[in-house]
TORPA-4810 file (N, C-alpha, C, O; in nm, 3 decimals):
<nodes>
NODE_1_4.050_-1.579_-0.332_4.021_-1.441_-0.300_4.138_-1.388_-0.217_4.187_-1.457_-0.128_M
NODE_2_4.181_-1.268_-0.247_4.298_-1.213_-0.180_4.265_-1.139_-0.052_4.356_-1.101_0.021_S
NODE_3_4.139_-1.118_-0.024_4.099_-1.045_0.096_4.112_-1.131_0.220_4.104_-1.254_0.214_N
NODE_4_4.131_-1.064_0.333_4.128_-1.136_0.460_3.983_-1.161_0.497_3.893_-1.105_0.435_T
NODE_5_3.961_-1.243_0.597_3.823_-1.275_0.637_3.749_-1.155_0.691_3.626_-1.152_0.687_E
NODE_6_3.819_-1.055_0.743_3.756_-0.937_0.802_3.714_-0.835_0.697_3.628_-0.751_0.724_D
NODE_7_3.772_-0.841_0.578_3.744_-0.743_0.475_3.648_-0.801_0.373_3.677_-0.905_0.313_T
NODE_8_3.533_-0.736_0.352_3.439_-0.790_0.254_3.497_-0.776_0.113_3.572_-0.682_0.086_P
NODE_9_3.463_-0.868_0.023_3.515_-0.860_-0.113_3.452_-0.743_-0.188_3.339_-0.703_-0.159_P
NODE_10_3.526_-0.689_-0.283_3.470_-0.581_-0.364_3.371_-0.641_-0.463_3.369_-0.762_-0.484_S
NODE_11_3.290_-0.556_-0.521_3.191_-0.603_-0.619_3.260_-0.670_-0.737_3.212_-0.771_-0.789_C
NODE_12_3.373_-0.614_-0.779_3.445_-0.673_-0.891_3.495_-0.812_-0.856_3.487_-0.903_-0.938_L
NODE_13_3.548_-0.829_-0.734_3.596_-0.961_-0.693_3.482_-1.062_-0.687_3.497_-1.176_-0.729_E
NODE_14_3.369_-1.019_-0.634_3.252_-1.108_-0.628_3.209_-1.147_-0.768_3.180_-1.264_-0.794_V
NODE_15_3.205_-1.050_-0.858_3.167_-1.079_-0.997_3.266_-1.175_-1.061_3.225_-1.271_-1.126_F
NODE_16_3.395_-1.150_-1.043_3.497_-1.236_-1.103_3.486_-1.379_-1.051_3.492_-1.474_-1.128_Q
NODE_17_3.470_-1.394_-0.921_3.459_-1.527_-0.863_3.329_-1.596_-0.907_3.328_-1.716_-0.934_E
NODE_18_3.223_-1.520_-0.913_3.095_-1.575_-0.958_3.106_-1.620_-1.104_3.059_-1.728_-1.140_S
NODE_19_3.167_-1.537_-1.186_3.185_-1.569_-1.328_3.272_-1.693_-1.344_3.243_-1.781_-1.425_N
NODE_20_3.381_-1.700_-1.266_3.470_-1.815_-1.273_3.398_-1.943_-1.231_3.413_-2.047_-1.294_A
NODE_21_3.319_-1.935_-1.124_3.244_-2.053_-1.077_3.142_-2.097_-1.181_3.124_-2.217_-1.203_A
NODE_22_3.076_-2.002_-1.244_2.979_-2.036_-1.348_3.048_-2.099_-1.467_3.003_-2.201_-1.519_T
NODE_23_3.158_-2.040_-1.512_3.233_-2.096_-1.625_3.280_-2.237_-1.594_3.269_-2.326_-1.679_S
NODE_24_3.333_-2.258_-1.474_3.381_-2.390_-1.434_3.266_-2.491_-1.435_3.281_-2.603_-1.484_K
NODE_25_3.152_-2.449_-1.382_3.036_-2.539_-1.377_2.988_-2.574_-1.517_2.953_-2.689_-1.543_A
NODE_26_2.987_-2.477_-1.606_2.941_-2.501_-1.743_3.039_-2.592_-1.816_2.998_-2.686_-1.884_V
NODE_27_3.169_-2.565_-1.802_3.271_-2.646_-1.870_3.275_-2.789_-1.817_3.300_-2.883_-1.893_L
NODE_28_3.251_-2.806_-1.690_3.254_-2.939_-1.629_3.118_-3.007_-1.630_3.105_-3.121_-1.586_N
NODE_29_3.017_-2.938_-1.681_2.880_-2.989_-1.685_2.828_-3.029_-1.547_2.752_-3.125_-1.535_S
NODE_30_2.869_-2.958_-1.445_2.818_-2.983_-1.311_2.816_-2.851_-1.235_2.874_-2.752_-1.279_K
NODE_31_2.752_-2.851_-1.123_2.742_-2.730_-1.042_2.871_-2.702_-0.968_2.959_-2.787_-0.964_G
NODE_32_2.883_-2.583_-0.909_3.002_-2.548_-0.831_3.021_-2.645_-0.715_2.924_-2.695_-0.659_P
NODE_33_3.147_-2.670_-0.680_3.174_-2.762_-0.570_3.128_-2.702_-0.438_3.106_-2.581_-0.428_D
NODE_34_3.113_-2.786_-0.338_3.056_-2.743_-0.210_3.146_-2.645_-0.136_3.098_-2.572_-0.049_S
NODE_35_3.275_-2.641_-0.168_3.366_-2.548_-0.102_3.352_-2.406_-0.157_3.393_-2.309_-0.093_K
NODE_36_3.294_-2.395_-0.273_3.280_-2.264_-0.337_3.170_-2.186_-0.266_3.055_-2.231_-0.261_N
NODE_37_3.203_-2.070_-0.213_3.106_-1.990_-0.139_3.024_-1.900_-0.231_2.920_-1.849_-0.190_K
NODE_38_3.068_-1.881_-0.353_2.996_-1.797_-0.447_2.891_-1.882_-0.516_2.923_-1.985_-0.575_I
NODE_39_2.767_-1.840_-0.510_2.657_-1.910_-0.576_2.603_-1.817_-0.683_2.521_-1.729_-0.656_K
NODE_40_2.650_-1.836_-0.808_2.613_-1.742_-0.915_2.463_-1.724_-0.931_2.416_-1.611_-0.947_P
NODE_41_2.387_-1.833_-0.929_2.242_-1.820_-0.945_2.181_-1.742_-0.830_2.094_-1.657_-0.850_L
NODE_42_2.226_-1.771_-0.710_2.174_-1.700_-0.593_2.209_-1.552_-0.600_2.127_-1.467_-0.567_A
NODE_43_2.330_-1.522_-0.644_2.373_-1.382_-0.653_2.288_-1.308_-0.756_2.237_-1.199_-0.728_Y
NODE_44_2.273_-1.368_-0.877_2.192_-1.305_-0.981_2.046_-1.295_-0.943_1.981_-1.194_-0.970_G
NODE_45_1.995_-1.400_-0.880_1.856_-1.399_-0.836_1.835_-1.293_-0.730_1.732_-1.225_-0.728_T
NODE_46_1.932_-1.278_-0.641_1.923_-1.175_-0.537_1.911_-1.036_-0.597_1.832_-0.953_-0.549_G
NODE_47_1.989_-1.010_-0.701_1.982_-0.880_-0.768_1.845_-0.863_-0.834_1.785_-0.756_-0.827_I
NODE_48_1.796_-0.970_-0.898_1.664_-0.964_-0.962_1.554_-0.939_-0.860_1.464_-0.858_-0.883_A
NODE_49_1.562_-1.009_-0.746_1.461_-0.992_-0.642_1.463_-0.849_-0.589_1.358_-0.790_-0.564_V
NODE_50_1.581_-0.793_-0.572_1.591_-0.654_-0.525_1.525_-0.559_-0.625_1.452_-0.468_-0.586_Q
NODE_51_1.551_-0.579_-0.752_1.493_-0.494_-0.856_1.341_-0.509_-0.860_1.268_-0.410_-0.869_S
NODE_52_1.294_-0.632_-0.854_1.149_-0.658_-0.855_1.085_-0.597_-0.730_0.977_-0.539_-0.738_I
NODE_53_1.151_-0.611_-0.616_1.098_-0.554_-0.491_1.080_-0.403_-0.503_0.979_-0.348_-0.460_S
NODE_54_1.178_-0.338_-0.563_1.167_-0.193_-0.581_1.053_-0.159_-0.676_0.980_-0.062_-0.653_Q
NODE_55_1.038_-0.236_-0.782_0.929_-0.212_-0.877_0.793_-0.231_-0.812_0.701_-0.152_-0.835_S
NODE_56_0.781_-0.335_-0.731_0.655_-0.360_-0.660_0.626_-0.246_-0.563_0.513_-0.198_-0.553_V
NODE_57_0.728_-0.202_-0.491_0.709_-0.091_-0.397_0.664_0.035_-0.470_0.577_0.107_-0.419_A
NODE_58_0.720_0.062_-0.585_0.680_0.180_-0.663_0.535_0.165_-0.711_0.459_0.261_-0.707_I
NODE_59_0.498_0.045_-0.755_0.361_0.021_-0.801_0.261_0.043_-0.688_0.156_0.105_-0.707_A
NODE_60_0.293_-0.008_-0.569_0.204_0.010_-0.453_0.197_0.158_-0.415_0.089_0.208_-0.382_V
NODE_61_0.310_0.228_-0.421_0.309_0.371_-0.389_0.227_0.449_-0.492_0.152_0.540_-0.455_Q
NODE_62_0.240_0.413_-0.620_0.159_0.479_-0.723_0.010_0.455_-0.700_-0.071_0.546_-0.717_D
NODE_63_-0.026_0.334_-0.662_-0.166_0.303_-0.631_-0.213_0.383_-0.510_-0.327_0.427_-0.504_A
NODE_64_-0.124_0.401_-0.412_-0.158_0.482_-0.294_-0.181_0.627_-0.332_-0.275_0.691_-0.285_S
NODE_65_-0.095_0.678_-0.419_-0.112_0.816_-0.465_-0.243_0.833_-0.541_-0.314_0.932_-0.523_D
NODE_66_-0.275_0.735_-0.627_-0.400_0.739_-0.701_-0.519_0.739_-0.606_-0.613_0.817_-0.621_L
NODE_67_-0.514_0.649_-0.507_-0.623_0.640_-0.410_-0.640_0.773_-0.335_-0.752_0.820_-0.314_M
NODE_68_-0.529_0.833_-0.295_-0.534_0.960_-0.223_-0.591_1.071_-0.311_-0.672_1.152_-0.265_R
NODE_69_-0.547_1.075_-0.438_-0.597_1.178_-0.530_-0.746_1.161_-0.556_-0.821_1.259_-0.556_D
NODE_70_-0.789_1.037_-0.578_-0.932_1.011_-0.600_-1.013_1.048_-0.476_-1.120_1.107_-0.486_I
NODE_71_-0.961_1.014_-0.359_-1.031_1.048_-0.235_-1.048_1.198_-0.220_-1.152_1.245_-0.175_A
NODE_72_-0.946_1.274_-0.258_-0.954_1.420_-0.249_-1.063_1.473_-0.342_-1.145_1.555_-0.302_T
NODE_73_-1.063_1.427_-0.465_-1.161_1.475_-0.564_-1.302_1.433_-0.524_-1.395_1.514_-0.525_I
NODE_74_-1.318_1.306_-0.489_-1.451_1.255_-0.456_-1.504_1.316_-0.326_-1.624_1.343_-0.315_E
NODE_75_-1.417_1.337_-0.228_-1.461_1.402_-0.103_-1.508_1.544_-0.129_-1.605_1.589_-0.070_S
NODE_76_-1.438_1.612_-0.218_-1.479_1.748_-0.255_-1.616_1.745_-0.323_-1.703_1.827_-0.293_T
NODE_77_-1.633_1.650_-0.416_-1.761_1.639_-0.486_-1.874_1.604_-0.388_-1.985_1.656_-0.400_A
NODE_78_-1.847_1.516_-0.293_-1.947_1.481_-0.192_-1.984_1.604_-0.111_-2.101_1.628_-0.082_I
NODE_79_-1.885_1.682_-0.074_-1.911_1.804_0.003_-1.998_1.903_-0.073_-2.092_1.960_-0.017_G
NODE_80_-1.966_1.923_-0.201_-2.044_2.016_-0.283_-2.187_1.963_-0.301_-2.283_2.039_-0.288_V
NODE_81_-2.200_1.834_-0.330_-2.333_1.776_-0.350_-2.416_1.782_-0.222_-2.536_1.809_-0.226_A
NODE_82_-2.352_1.756_-0.109_-2.423_1.761_0.020_-2.470_1.903_0.049_-2.583_1.925_0.093_T
NODE_83_-2.382_2.000_0.023_-2.418_2.141_0.046_-2.538_2.181_-0.041_-2.631_2.246_0.007_K
NODE_84_-2.535_2.142_-0.168_-2.645_2.177_-0.259_-2.774_2.103_-0.220_-2.883_2.158_-0.228_K
NODE_85_-2.760_1.977_-0.178_-2.876_1.899_-0.138_-2.945_1.964_-0.018_-3.068_1.973_-0.013_M
NODE_86_-2.865_2.009_0.078_-2.921_2.072_0.198_-2.983_2.208_0.162_-3.093_2.240_0.207_I
NODE_87_-2.910_2.286_0.081_-2.959_2.420_0.046_-3.087_2.413_-0.038_-3.179_2.492_-0.018_A
NODE_88_-3.091_2.321_-0.130_-3.205_2.311_-0.221_-3.312_2.213_-0.172_-3.420_2.204_-0.230_E
NODE_89_-3.278_2.138_-0.064_-3.369_2.033_-0.016_-3.409_1.941_-0.131_-3.526_1.908_-0.150_K
NODE_90_-3.307_1.901_-0.210_-3.328_1.823_-0.330_-3.255_1.689_-0.318_-3.132_1.686_-0.313_N
NODE_91_-3.329_1.578_-0.313_-3.266_1.446_-0.299_-3.196_1.396_-0.427_-3.138_1.288_-0.427_P
NODE_92_-3.203_1.473_-0.535_-3.139_1.431_-0.660_-2.985_1.423_-0.647_-2.918_1.365_-0.732_L
NODE_93_-2.930_1.480_-0.541_-2.784_1.477_-0.521_-2.738_1.347_-0.454_-2.618_1.319_-0.449_Y
NODE_94_-2.831_1.270_-0.403_-2.795_1.144_-0.335_-2.723_1.047_-0.429_-2.623_0.989_-0.387_I
NODE_95_-2.766_1.027_-0.554_-2.692_0.937_-0.644_-2.549_0.985_-0.671_-2.457_0.905_-0.689_P
NODE_96_-2.531_1.116_-0.674_-2.396_1.171_-0.694_-2.307_1.134_-0.576_-2.194_1.090_-0.594_I
NODE_97_-2.359_1.151_-0.457_-2.284_1.118_-0.335_-2.252_0.968_-0.333_-2.139_0.929_-0.303_I
NODE_98_-2.350_0.886_-0.365_-2.329_0.741_-0.366_-2.226_0.701_-0.471_-2.144_0.612_-0.448_E
NODE_99_-2.230_0.766_-0.586_-2.135_0.737_-0.693_-1.992_0.773_-0.650_-1.897_0.700_-0.678_S
NODE_100_-1.980_0.885_-0.582_-1.848_0.927_-0.532_-1.796_0.827_-0.428_-1.677_0.793_-0.428_C
NODE_101_-1.884_0.783_-0.340_-1.844_0.684_-0.239_-1.801_0.553_-0.305_-1.705_0.489_-0.261_Q
NODE_102_-1.873_0.513_-0.410_-1.839_0.390_-0.482_-1.702_0.405_-0.549_-1.621_0.311_-0.547_K
NODE_103_-1.676_0.519_-0.606_-1.547_0.542_-0.672_-1.433_0.531_-0.570_-1.328_0.473_-0.600_T
NODE_104_-1.453_0.588_-0.451_-1.349_0.577_-0.347_-1.330_0.433_-0.303_-1.217_0.390_-0.278_M
NODE_105_-1.438_0.359_-0.295_-1.430_0.218_-0.257_-1.354_0.138_-0.363_-1.273_0.052_-0.329_S
NODE_106_-1.380_0.165_-0.489_-1.311_0.097_-0.599_-1.162_0.130_-0.599_-1.079_0.043_-0.627_E
NODE_107_-1.128_0.253_-0.568_-0.986_0.291_-0.560_-0.916_0.215_-0.448_-0.801_0.173_-0.463_A
NODE_108_-0.985_0.197_-0.338_-0.931_0.121_-0.226_-0.911_-0.026_-0.265_-0.809_-0.086_-0.230_S
NODE_109_-1.007_-0.083_-0.336_-0.995_-0.222_-0.383_-0.878_-0.236_-0.480_-0.806_-0.336_-0.476_K
NODE_110_-0.861_-0.136_-0.567_-0.749_-0.138_-0.662_-0.616_-0.138_-0.588_-0.525_-0.213_-0.623_Y
NODE_111_-0.605_-0.053_-0.486_-0.481_-0.046_-0.407_-0.452_-0.182_-0.343_-0.338_-0.229_-0.345_W
NODE_112_-0.554_-0.245_-0.287_-0.538_-0.376_-0.225_-0.496_-0.480_-0.329_-0.410_-0.563_-0.302_L
NODE_113_-0.558_-0.475_-0.445_-0.525_-0.570_-0.553_-0.378_-0.554_-0.597_-0.309_-0.653_-0.617_E
NODE_114_-0.333_-0.431_-0.612_-0.194_-0.407_-0.650_-0.100_-0.464_-0.543_0.000_-0.529_-0.577_V
NODE_115_-0.131_-0.441_-0.417_-0.048_-0.493_-0.309_-0.046_-0.645_-0.305_0.060_-0.705_-0.289_G
NODE_116_-0.163_-0.708_-0.321_-0.169_-0.855_-0.320_-0.095_-0.915_-0.438_-0.023_-1.013_-0.423_E
NODE_117_-0.112_-0.856_-0.556_-0.041_-0.905_-0.674_0.110_-0.886_-0.660_0.188_-0.971_-0.702_N
NODE_118_0.149_-0.775_-0.601_0.291_-0.752_-0.576_0.348_-0.857_-0.482_0.460_-0.904_-0.502_G
NODE_119_0.272_-0.892_-0.380_0.316_-0.996_-0.286_0.329_-1.130_-0.356_0.421_-1.207_-0.326_A
NODE_120_0.239_-1.160_-0.449_0.248_-1.285_-0.525_0.375_-1.287_-0.610_0.446_-1.388_-0.615_K
NODE_121_0.404_-1.177_-0.674_0.525_-1.169_-0.757_0.649_-1.190_-0.670_0.737_-1.267_-0.706_V
NODE_122_0.654_-1.122_-0.558_0.769_-1.137_-0.468_0.779_-1.279_-0.415_0.889_-1.332_-0.401_L
NODE_123_0.666_-1.341_-0.386_0.666_-1.480_-0.339_0.721_-1.575_-0.444_0.792_-1.670_-0.412_G
NODE_124_0.688_-1.550_-0.570_0.740_-1.634_-0.679_0.891_-1.620_-0.689_0.961_-1.720_-0.708_A
NODE_125_0.942_-1.499_-0.676_1.087_-1.480_-0.681_1.155_-1.539_-0.558_1.268_-1.586_-0.566_Y
NODE_126_1.087_-1.536_-0.445_1.144_-1.597_-0.324_1.161_-1.746_-0.345_1.260_-1.805_-0.299_Q
NODE_127_1.064_-1.809_-0.413_1.075_-1.952_-0.440_1.194_-1.981_-0.529_1.263_-2.081_-0.509_A
NODE_128_1.220_-1.895_-0.629_1.336_-1.912_-0.716_1.463_-1.895_-0.636_1.559_-1.971_-0.652_V
NODE_129_1.464_-1.794_-0.549_1.583_-1.769_-0.466_1.609_-1.888_-0.374_1.724_-1.927_-0.354_L
NODE_130_1.504_-1.945_-0.317_1.520_-2.061_-0.228_1.577_-2.180_-0.305_1.662_-2.252_-0.253_D
NODE_131_1.530_-2.202_-0.429_1.580_-2.314_-0.508_1.727_-2.295_-0.546_1.800_-2.392_-0.564_K
NODE_132_1.768_-2.169_-0.559_1.906_-2.143_-0.600_2.005_-2.159_-0.487_2.126_-2.157_-0.509_S
NODE_133_1.954_-2.176_-0.364_2.043_-2.194_-0.250_2.079_-2.065_-0.181_2.159_-2.066_-0.088_G
NODE_134_2.021_-1.953_-0.225_2.050_-1.826_-0.160_1.960_-1.802_-0.041_1.856_-1.866_-0.027_G
NODE_135_1.999_-1.713_0.042_1.918_-1.679_0.159_1.895_-1.531_0.163_1.828_-1.481_0.254_E
</nodes>
């Protein structure tokens, strides 16, 4: 590498060195030597983990938006049903209110499930990153 220790390598230099280390390892049928600071698998895995992390974050945010939208609709329906129940003194609106509450609860469970599954996916990629020698 032509850079001094104070100057970080450019992306192209990192790619070239990573590619060279991978080619050398494949041609020699062994892994890169211990002096080689470029770890191609770790570098590629790091990029994959970053991409997966962003996808998981977007999925969790989408689930949050869904939960918020459902809460808005169901809260409005509960308010209307409660108003009619009080005005008409009619208990027939109670199942509507309960159904709306159940829908909000299910949306909350869905959000939690998306988050937990996202954490599992990230954990699996972390295990791959750990095996590749990256940090």
